[in-house]
N, C-alpha and C positions, 0 to 999 in steps of 0.2 A: 504493497498499497504506499502512496505519495505519502511526504509530510506534510501533516497541516500548519497550515498557515496562523500565525501565532494570535495575531487579535484582527478578521478579517474583517473588512466593513460593514458587511450584512449576511454574518451569519445565516439570518433566518432565511433565507433565500434561497439557501441551498442543500442539496441531502449529504450530509459528509458521509456516506454510509460503503461505499466500496470508490474508486477511481474514476467516477465516469462525472461525480461532483454534478447530477446531473439539478435543474433546475425543480423549484419543490413541489408545483405541479405537474412535473411532465416528467416522473419518475421511471426509469429507461430496464435498469436491473431489476427488476420484478424481486428484491428486497424486501418484501413485504410490503404493506400500501401503507406504511404512513413515510414520512422522511427522521432520516437518521443526526442526531440535533452535534451541532458544533460543541467542543467542550467546555470552550466559551462561553455556553447557554446554561450549560449545568450546574460550571462549577466556578465560574465569573472568570472576571479579567485575570484573575491571578492562577488560572488551573494549571501551567506550566511547573510554577513552585510546589503546588501545592502534590499533583502527583508526583514530583522526587521527592518530594519530604516521606510521601506515603513508602516508598518504595526501599527508604534508609533507618527503617523505624524496625524498631529491635522486637520481636515476636514478644510474645506472653510469658509471665513465667507464675511458678506455682503459687508464688508473692501474690502476684496481680492479678488470683482467681480469689475472688471471697465466696 
């Protein structure tokens, strides 16, 4: 899959579900019936930093579970 633009101008106009990047009203891949949102729409403008933080978090230990 191609790299996503970090902060697209109008992410709501495009389906981000595959490499075709179809307009939201003309999905060509048949990958469901709704468009796939860009991460900025789901997680906010700092989505790239948030996703990097999640990958470096330590796994929970027995002391963390109560």
